[in-house]
C-alpha positions in Angstrom: -83.7 121.9 -250.0 -85.3 120.9 -246.7 -88.9 121.7 -245.9 -89.5 124.2 -243.1 -90.5 122.7 -239.8 -92.7 124.3 -237.2 -91.4 125.0 -233.7 -92.8 122.0 -232.0 -91.6 119.5 -234.6 -90.3 116.3 -233.0 -91.9 117.0 -229.6 -94.6 114.8 -228.1 -97.9 116.7 -227.9 -99.1 117.7 -224.5 -102.3 115.8 -224.6 -100.3 112.5 -225.2 -98.1 113.3 -222.2 -101.2 114.0 -220.1 -102.7 110.7 -221.2 -99.5 108.8 -220.3 -99.4 110.5 -216.9 -103.1 109.7 -216.3 -102.5 106.0 -217.2 -99.5 105.8 -214.8 -101.6 107.3 -212.0 -104.5 104.8 -212.7 -102.0 101.9 -212.7 -100.4 103.2 -209.4 -103.9 103.5 -207.8 -104.8 100.0 -209.0 -101.6 98.5 -207.5 -102.3 100.4 -204.2 -105.8 99.0 -204.2 -104.4 95.5 -204.8 -102.1 95.9 -201.8 -105.1 96.5 -199.4 -107.6 94.4 -201.4 -105.8 91.4 -203.1 -107.8 89.3 -205.5 -108.4 86.6 -202.8 -109.7 89.2 -200.3 -113.3 88.5 -199.3 -115.8 91.3 -200.0 -116.0 93.9 -197.3 -112.6 93.0 -196.0 -109.1 94.4 -196.5 -105.6 93.0 -195.9 -104.1 94.3 -192.7 -100.8 96.0 -193.2 -97.7 94.3 -191.8 -96.8 97.3 -189.5 -100.3 97.3 -188.1 -100.2 93.5 -187.5 -96.8 93.7 -185.8 -97.9 96.5 -183.5 -101.0 94.6 -182.5 -98.9 91.5 -181.9 -96.6 93.5 -179.6 -99.6 94.9 -177.6 -101.0 91.4 -177.3 -97.7 89.9 -176.0 -97.4 92.7 -173.5 -101.0 92.0 -172.3 -100.2 88.3 -172.0 -97.1 89.1 -169.8 -99.2 91.4 -167.6 -101.9 88.7 -167.2 -99.4 86.0 -166.4 -97.8 88.4 -163.8 -101.2 89.0 -162.3 -101.9 85.2 -162.1 -98.5 84.6 -160.5 -99.2 87.1 -157.8 -102.4 85.4 -156.7 -102.1 83.3 -153.6 -101.5 79.5 -154.1 -104.8 78.7 -152.4 -107.7 80.6 -153.8 -110.5 80.0 -151.3 -112.9 83.0 -151.4 -115.5 83.2 -154.2 -114.4 86.6 -155.3 -110.8 85.4 -155.6 -111.9 82.4 -157.6 -114.0 84.6 -159.9 -111.0 86.9 -160.3 -108.7 84.0 -161.1 -111.2 82.5 -163.6 -111.6 85.8 -165.3 -107.8 86.2 -165.7 -107.5 82.7 -167.1 -110.3 83.4 -169.6 -108.5 86.6 -170.7 -105.3 84.7 -171.0 -106.9 82.1 -173.3 -108.4 84.9 -175.3 -105.1 86.8 -175.7 -103.3 83.6 -176.6 -105.9 82.9 -179.4 -105.4 86.4 -180.7 -101.6 86.0 -180.6 -101.9 82.9 -182.7 -104.2 84.7 -185.1 -102.0 87.8 -185.5 -98.9 85.6 -185.9 -100.1 84.7 -189.4 -98.5 86.7 -192.2 -101.8 87.7 -193.9 -104.8 88.8 -191.9 -108.0 90.1 -193.5 -110.0 92.6 -191.4 -113.3 94.3 -191.9 -113.2 97.5 -193.9 -114.1 100.6 -192.0 -115.1 102.5 -195.1 -116.8 100.8 -197.9 -116.4 102.0 -201.5 -112.7 101.2 -202.0 
């Protein structure tokens, strides 16, 4: 004769299912946190997402093209002080943009966190 079994015999208790679900959620949150804040990330910084980096790189390249276009439209001889100042400012901006392009061309970029307490 077989012993009588209750209706939930062989089923996993609800509290164990809940614990398993909570553990999975914590693991998922930890992996998400590691994406933005890898172990080699300096304090107060986060890893810039690839889409954000590529979008910034596109904007910088567009800016570079417009600055180069502006420089090419200047007269060959720049003789007035205001024109010289304008040309110097455009060249300074071009150098700044080119430095930023070389920075954002890297695959991993750490940026300052806007919100602390990650």
